[in-house]
C-alpha positions in Angstrom: 0.0 0.2 0.1 1.5 3.6 -0.9 2.1 5.8 1.9 0.1 9.2 2.3 2.7 11.2 0.5 3.1 8.7 -2.4 -0.7 8.9 -2.9 -0.8 12.5 -2.9 1.8 12.7 -5.3 0.0 10.2 -7.5 -3.2 12.1 -7.1 -1.4 15.4 -8.3 0.0 13.7 -11.4 -3.4 12.2 -12.5 -5.2 15.6 -12.0 -2.8 17.2 -14.7 -3.1 14.1 -17.0 0.2 12.3 -16.1 0.6 8.7 -15.2 -2.9 7.9 -13.8 -2.4 4.1 -13.2 -0.7 4.5 -9.7 -3.8 6.4 -8.5 -6.3 4.1 -10.1 -4.8 1.2 -8.5 -5.5 2.6 -5.1 -9.2 3.4 -5.8 -11.9 1.1 -4.7 -14.6 1.1 -7.3 -18.3 1.0 -6.6 -21.7 2.5 -7.0 -21.3 2.3 -10.7 -18.2 4.4 -11.2 -14.9 2.4 -11.8 -11.7 4.2 -11.2 -11.0 6.0 -14.2 -14.5 7.7 -14.1 -13.7 8.8 -10.6 -10.6 10.3 -11.7 -12.3 12.1 -14.5 -14.6 13.7 -12.1 -11.9 15.4 -10.1 -9.6 16.2 -13.0 -12.5 17.9 -14.5 -13.0 20.0 -11.5 -9.5 20.8 -11.1 -9.0 21.8 -14.6 -12.2 24.0 -14.5 -10.9 25.7 -11.4 -7.6 26.4 -13.4 -9.5 27.7 -16.4 -11.5 30.0 -14.1 -8.7 31.4 -12.6 -7.0 32.3 -15.8 -10.3 33.8 -17.1 -10.3 36.0 -14.3 -6.7 37.2 -14.7 -6.7 37.3 -18.6 -9.8 38.8 -19.7 -8.1 40.5 -22.5 -6.3 37.3 -23.9 -9.6 35.7 -23.7 -11.4 38.5 -25.9 -8.6 38.4 -28.2 -8.4 34.6 -28.9 -12.0 33.3 -28.0 -13.3 30.7 -25.7 -12.2 27.5 -27.3 -8.5 28.5 -28.2 -8.3 29.8 -24.4 -9.8 26.6 -23.0 -7.0 24.6 -25.0 -4.5 27.0 -23.8 -5.6 26.8 -20.4 -5.5 23.1 -20.2 -2.2 22.8 -22.0 -0.8 25.5 -19.6 -2.0 23.7 -16.4 -0.4 20.4 -17.6 2.9 22.2 -18.2 2.7 24.6 -14.9 0.3 23.0 -12.2 -0.5 25.2 -9.1 2.2 25.3 -6.5 0.2 27.2 -4.1 -3.1 26.8 -2.2 -4.0 30.3 -3.2 -5.3 30.5 -6.8 -4.6 34.0 -7.2 -0.9 32.9 -7.5 -1.9 30.6 -10.5 -1.0 32.0 -13.8 2.4 33.8 -13.4 4.2 32.0 -16.4 1.2 32.3 -18.9 2.8 34.8 -20.9 5.9 32.9 -21.1 4.1 29.7 -22.0 2.0 31.6 -24.8 5.4 32.9 -26.2 6.5 29.2 -26.5 3.1 27.6 -27.5 3.0 26.7 -31.2 -0.6 27.6 -31.6 -0.2 31.0 -30.3 2.7 31.8 -32.7 0.2 33.5 -35.1 -0.7 36.2 -32.2 3.0 37.5 -31.7 1.8 40.3 -29.4 -0.3 37.9 -27.2 2.5 36.8 -24.6 3.1 40.6 -23.9 -0.8 41.2 -23.4 -0.7 38.5 -21.0 2.4 39.8 -19.2 0.8 43.2 -19.0 -2.7 41.6 -17.4 -0.5 39.6 -15.0 1.4 42.8 -13.8 -2.1 44.4 -13.3 -3.2 41.3 -11.2 0.0 41.4 -9.1 -0.4 45.2 -8.4 -3.9 44.8 -7.4 -2.7 42.5 -4.8 0.5 43.9 -3.7 1.4 45.7 -0.4 0.7 49.3 0.0 3.3 51.9 1.1 3.4 55.2 2.5 4.3 58.3 0.6 7.8 59.4 0.1 9.0 62.0 3.0 9.3 64.9 1.2 10.6 66.9 4.0 13.4 64.3 4.5 14.0 64.5 0.6 14.4 68.2 1.0 16.7 68.2 3.7 19.4 66.1 1.7 22.4 68.0 0.6 22.9 69.0 -2.7 26.3 66.9 -3.0 24.6 63.8 -1.7 21.4 63.9 -4.1 23.3 62.0 -7.0 24.2 59.3 -4.6 20.6 58.6 -3.5 18.8 55.2 -4.4 14.9 55.2 -4.7 12.4 52.4 -4.3 9.5 52.0 -6.4 6.2 51.5 -5.1 5.5 47.7 -4.1 2.6 47.7 -6.2 4.1 48.8 -9.5 5.5 46.9 -12.4 6.9 48.0 -15.7 6.0 46.0 -18.9 7.7 46.5 -22.1 6.6 45.2 -25.6 7.6 45.9 -29.5 3.9 46.0 -29.7 1.3 48.5 -28.7 0.0 46.5 -25.7 -1.6 49.5 -23.9 -3.7 50.1 -27.1 -4.8 46.5 -27.2 -5.8 46.4 -23.7 -7.5 49.8 -23.8 -9.8 48.6 -26.6 -10.7 45.4 -24.9 -11.7 47.0 -21.7 -15.4 46.7 -20.8 -17.4 49.7 -21.8 -14.9 51.0 -24.3 -16.5 53.0 -26.9 -14.8 54.5 -30.1 -12.5 53.2 -32.7 -11.4 49.7 -31.8 -8.8 49.4 -34.4 -5.0 48.7 -33.4 -2.2 49.1 -35.6 0.5 46.5 -34.8 2.8 48.5 -36.8 2.6 51.6 -34.6 5.4 50.7 -32.3 5.8 49.4 -29.0 4.7 50.4 -25.5 6.5 50.8 -22.2 3.9 50.7 -19.6 3.9 51.6 -16.0 1.2 49.4 -14.0 0.7 50.9 -10.6 -1.9 50.7 -8.0 -2.9 54.1 -6.5 -5.4 54.0 -3.6 -7.6 50.9 -4.5 -7.3 51.5 -8.3 -4.6 50.0 -10.8 -3.7 52.5 -13.4 -1.7 52.0 -16.7 0.4 54.7 -17.9 2.7 54.8 -21.1 6.3 55.9 -20.4 8.7 57.7 -22.7 11.9 56.0 -23.6 13.6 58.3 -20.9 11.1 57.5 -18.3 11.2 54.0 -18.8 15.1 54.2 -18.5 15.0 56.0 -15.4 12.3 54.0 -13.5 14.0 50.7 -14.8 17.4 51.9 -13.3 15.9 52.9 -10.1 14.3 49.4 -10.0 17.7 48.0 -10.6 19.1 49.9 -7.4 21.0 52.5 -9.4 22.1 55.5 -7.9 20.2 58.8 -9.1 23.3 60.0 -11.1 23.4 56.8 -13.1 19.7 56.7 -13.5 19.7 60.0 -14.7 22.6 59.3 -17.3 20.8 56.3 -18.5 17.5 58.3 -19.1 19.5 61.2 -20.7 20.9 58.5 -23.1 17.4 57.1 -24.1 16.0 60.4 -24.5 18.2 63.5 -24.8 16.8 66.8 -23.6 14.4 65.2 -21.0 13.5 67.3 -18.1 14.8 64.9 -15.6 14.1 67.0 -12.6 10.5 67.5 -13.5 10.2 63.5 -14.2 11.4 62.8 -10.9 9.2 65.2 -9.2 6.1 63.9 -10.9 6.9 60.3 -9.9 7.6 61.3 -6.4 4.4 63.3 -6.1 2.4 60.5 -8.0 3.8 57.8 -5.7 5.8 55.7 -8.1 8.6 56.3 -5.7 7.9 55.8 -1.9 11.4 55.7 -0.4 15.2 56.5 -0.7 18.1 55.7 0.9 21.8 57.1 1.2 24.8 55.1 0.3 25.2 54.4 4.0 21.9 52.4 3.9 19.5 54.5 5.7 16.1 54.6 4.2 13.6 57.3 4.4 
């Protein structure tokens, strides 16, 4: 007789369509249902829960490809990436990467990045909050120390970049959207800041310099280096105004000196 851990492992494999025999051999048939039928009942329930979780997180992907395609993709994804958490909110993190490698999705080259944008939106919605940056403390920093400051992005923020106009794709597929729904895939790519302010997740298109600045900050670069990368990406950018906007907009919520003090 298998041990409990062995039985649990067999159950997991059977639920995602892998190697059903060890579980079937441990099931006592009766009441008109054989072992395979009992496994199928559980598997269908598990798969439908996976599909429902993905539908909740990826409504734009669903709108773009339709229900039959989405159901097939969800089943293939669940087999490749079964849930590793008891919280279904954590299920779906690799869906964008999966779509990028899944042959049936190859005809929709923009789809993986749309999925990554939707996952970023989901993560920002559930992420921790943060107090606003202490403006008095920032104003008190000596001018010669400012270039060495390292800022922190709001924990409920993400930056998603794509060679496709993913923000436009996302916008025209939102409930209640009215107007021109056309999307020109040749219009160029997007860099999008996804951030929760209060209880609302907002999506903002970033300029090349803005993207470079925030990515450098996210990589823990000192302010001088972040400025240099932003200037290289977008010469002539008003960096002081840009920094002020993201401080007041709560994209940046803390800073620290090289000595390690965080404010």
